[in-house]
Structures are given as structure tokens and as C-alpha cells.
C-alpha positions in Angstrom: 0.0 0.0 0.0 1.4 3.4 -0.9 1.9 6.0 1.7 -0.7 8.7 1.7 0.4 12.3 0.9 1.3 13.9 4.3 0.5 17.4 5.3 1.4 17.6 9.1 -0.4 20.9 9.6 -3.6 19.7 8.1 -3.5 16.4 10.0 -2.8 18.3 13.2 -5.9 20.4 12.7 -8.0 17.3 12.2 -6.6 15.7 15.3 -7.7 18.6 17.5 -11.3 17.6 17.0 -11.2 13.8 16.9 -8.6 13.7 19.7 -11.2 15.1 22.2 -13.7 12.3 21.2 -11.0 9.7 21.5 -10.0 11.0 24.9 -13.4 10.8 26.5 -14.6 7.5 25.0 -11.4 5.5 24.9 -9.2 6.7 27.7 -11.4 5.2 30.4 -11.5 1.9 28.6 -7.7 1.9 28.2 -7.2 2.6 31.9 -9.3 -0.4 32.8 -7.5 -2.7 30.4 -4.0 -1.6 31.3 -4.8 -1.6 35.0 -6.0 -5.2 34.8 -3.4 -6.7 32.4 -0.3 -4.8 33.5 -1.3 -3.9 37.0 -0.5 -0.4 35.9 0.0 2.2 38.6 0.4 6.0 38.0 2.0 8.4 40.5 2.4 12.1 40.3 -0.2 12.8 37.7 -1.1 16.1 39.4 2.2 17.4 38.1 0.6 17.4 34.7 -0.9 21.0 34.2 -4.6 20.8 33.8 -4.6 23.5 31.1 -2.3 25.3 28.7 0.5 24.1 26.4 3.0 21.6 27.9 5.5 19.2 26.5 5.3 15.7 28.0 8.8 14.0 27.8 8.7 10.3 28.6 11.3 7.6 28.6 10.8 5.2 25.7 11.4 1.4 25.8 8.3 0.0 24.2 5.4 0.6 21.8 3.2 0.4 24.9 4.5 3.8 26.1 2.3 5.9 23.8 -1.1 4.4 24.8 0.0 4.2 28.4 0.8 7.9 28.5 -2.5 8.7 26.8 -4.5 6.6 29.3 -2.7 8.2 32.2 -2.5 11.9 31.4 -6.1 13.0 32.2 -6.0 15.3 29.1 -6.2 14.7 25.3 -2.6 14.5 24.1 -1.0 15.1 20.8 2.0 13.1 19.4 4.7 13.1 16.9 4.7 9.9 14.9 7.2 8.8 12.2 5.8 9.5 8.8 6.2 5.8 7.7 3.3 4.8 9.9 0.9 6.9 7.9 0.2 4.3 5.2 -3.3 4.4 3.7 -6.5 6.2 4.8 -7.5 3.7 7.5 -4.1 3.7 9.3 -3.9 7.5 8.9 -7.4 7.9 10.4 -6.5 5.8 13.4 -3.3 7.7 14.1 -5.0 11.1 13.7 -7.8 9.9 16.0 -5.2 9.1 18.6 -3.8 12.7 18.3 -0.8 11.9 16.1 0.6 13.9 13.2 3.6 12.9 11.0 7.3 13.8 11.2 10.1 12.8 8.9 13.1 11.5 10.7 15.5 11.6 7.8 15.6 15.4 7.6 14.6 18.6 9.5 10.8 18.5 9.1 9.9 22.2 9.3 6.2 21.5 8.6 6.0 19.1 11.5 7.8 21.6 13.8 5.4 24.3 12.7 2.5 21.9 13.5 4.0 21.2 16.9 4.3 24.9 17.7 0.7 25.3 16.7 -0.3 22.6 19.2 1.6 24.1 22.0 0.6 27.7 21.3 -3.0 26.6 21.1 -2.8 25.4 24.7 -2.5 21.6 24.0 -0.1 19.1 25.5 2.4 17.5 23.1 4.2 14.2 23.8 7.8 14.2 22.5 10.1 11.3 23.3 13.4 13.1 24.0 15.6 10.1 23.3 14.0 9.8 19.8 13.3 6.3 18.8 12.7 3.4 21.3 15.8 2.4 23.2 16.7 -0.7 25.2 18.2 -0.9 28.6 18.4 1.0 31.8 20.4 4.0 30.6 18.8 7.3 29.4 20.7 8.1 26.2 21.8 11.6 25.2 18.7 13.6 24.4 17.9 15.2 21.1 17.5 19.0 21.4 14.0 18.9 19.9 12.3 19.1 23.3 14.5 22.0 24.5 14.0 23.9 21.2 10.2 23.5 21.3 10.1 24.5 24.9 12.2 27.6 24.2 10.2 28.7 21.1 6.8 28.1 22.7 7.8 29.0 26.3 5.9 26.1 27.8 7.0 23.8 30.6 8.3 20.3 30.2 6.9 17.4 32.3 9.3 14.4 32.5 7.7 11.0 32.8 9.5 7.7 33.7 7.8 4.5 32.5 9.1 1.4 34.2 8.4 -2.2 33.2 7.3 -1.7 29.6 10.4 -3.2 28.1 9.8 -6.4 30.0 6.2 -6.4 28.8 6.8 -5.6 25.2 10.4 -4.5 24.3 11.9 -4.1 20.9 11.2 -7.2 18.7 8.3 -8.5 20.9 5.0 -8.7 19.0 2.6 -9.6 21.8 2.6 -7.9 25.2 3.3 -10.0 28.3 1.4 -9.4 31.6 4.2 -7.6 33.5 3.7 -4.9 36.1 4.1 -1.3 34.7 4.6 1.9 36.6 4.3 5.5 35.4 5.8 8.4 37.4 5.1 12.0 36.4 7.8 14.5 37.5 7.5 18.1 38.4 7.3 20.6 35.4 10.6 22.0 34.3 10.5 25.7 33.2 11.5 26.4 29.6 14.9 27.7 28.6 15.3 31.5 28.9 15.3 33.4 25.6 16.8 36.8 24.7 14.8 39.9 23.8 14.5 38.6 20.2 13.1 35.3 21.4 16.3 33.4 20.6 18.2 30.8 22.6 21.8 29.7 22.2 22.9 26.2 21.2 24.8 26.0 24.4 21.7 26.8 26.4 19.7 24.1 24.5 22.4 21.5 25.2 22.5 22.5 28.9 18.7 22.2 29.2 18.8 18.7 27.5 21.5 17.6 29.8 19.5 18.7 32.8 16.4 16.9 31.5 18.4 13.8 30.9 19.6 13.7 34.5 16.1 14.2 35.8 14.8 11.4 33.6 17.6 9.1 34.6 17.0 9.6 38.3 13.2 9.0 37.8 13.8 6.0 35.7 16.2 4.5 38.2 13.6 5.0 40.9 10.7 3.4 39.1 12.9 0.5 37.9 14.0 -0.2 41.5 10.4 -0.3 42.6 9.8 -3.1 40.1 13.0 -5.0 41.0 14.7 -4.2 37.8 18.4 -3.4 37.7 19.3 0.3 37.2 22.0 1.9 35.1 25.6 1.7 36.5 26.7 5.4 36.4 30.3 4.3 36.2 29.6 3.4 32.6 30.6 6.2 30.2 28.5 7.7 27.4 
């Protein structure tokens, strides 16, 4: 099946409407299913602002992370999704219904970035996995600067989220999820990087912000993994 023609800004606009419907009718069902099958427990959800633009920055070890975040947040969420997933009208409709819009990973996708800023400036929460693609293991890898850049441009806070147990339930290469205990911990919002009078931020400031967010995520991830009896990253290991 050929990939449909992608227009991130148009798909973002469609997702604003259908995402609300998805939130109210599907989120409660997802909570019940995840709670029963994964014994899923969420802590710190009050750290998620109840209104206004915000970037949700979770750890990412499984394809389960996206629906788990959506079921836990308490608000309709928007997501980046790799453009290769938008194949055909049915798949595209499902992804848009879930609040996703496409981004190309092989280049700087300015259209997707513009759509993301529209989401945030419109007062909606946007999920961005700061490590990029799914990773494996206990270490939080160096973060991409996308979260820091979006936070600086939109001047919205970033909420870190540690998701523990999803790699055991459905890690890379696993097709069917296993019934393993999962925990989600929402951290305190991190203020956006400061900008100058022209609204600009230096590359050094973005890197420093990403490093700070990485350290926060590592500490949170270690904590939730320990709760589940999973080994944590040995900090004596180098990058």
C-alpha cells in the first residue's frame, strides 16, 4: 500500500477535533484494560498541568509507552509519529484519532515543527520522546535537542515521565505484550529555557537544558525500575 500524501499541519488540525472524542470515550477503557493486564499504577499525575500548552517528555522502551501515557494523562494528548506509519487512509485515520501527526526523521521536518508549535501555542499538551526512537536498557541516552527547542520557542514547561516495566512487557522485537507490572511516574514541570529579547536561545543553552532533563529522567527511571525490582544503570559506565 502506498503511503498517503502527508500534510502535518492539516492532520494536526483534524486531530484537534477527533482527539477530544478519543479522549473521553477510549481513555477510560484503556485505563481499565492496562490496569488489569499490566497492574499499571500511576504516580504524580497532578504534576501534569490541567490546562495550557505543555511538553510531555517520557522515557521510551516500548510501543506500549504511547497508549499508556495517553491513558494516564487526564487530558487529550498530541503526538509526533514517524511518517512511515501513515500508510493508507485507515491507518492515517487511526493515528489522527489518537492525536498523532507525522514527522520525517531523515531530515529537518519544518512542517512538523510548525504543527508542533501550533499545538503548544494553542494550549494543548504535546508528547515528545526526548531520546528519539525506542531504546533498550536502563540508561537514558543523550537527548535530542527537539524538546529544548520546542520549549524555548513556545515558552511552555516540560513534564518528565518515567515509565518502568514496559520493556519487560513488550520490548523491541516483541510482538505480543506480556502481563508484566508497569509503573508511570510524572515528574515536576521544568521551566522552559530562557530566551533573549529577540526570542532566541543559544545552542549552548539548549544543550545544557537537554543535559538537565536527561539527568532528571535518569533519576526518575532508576527509581521506578528499582520499585519493580529491575536493575538500574551503573553510572560508572561512560556515554
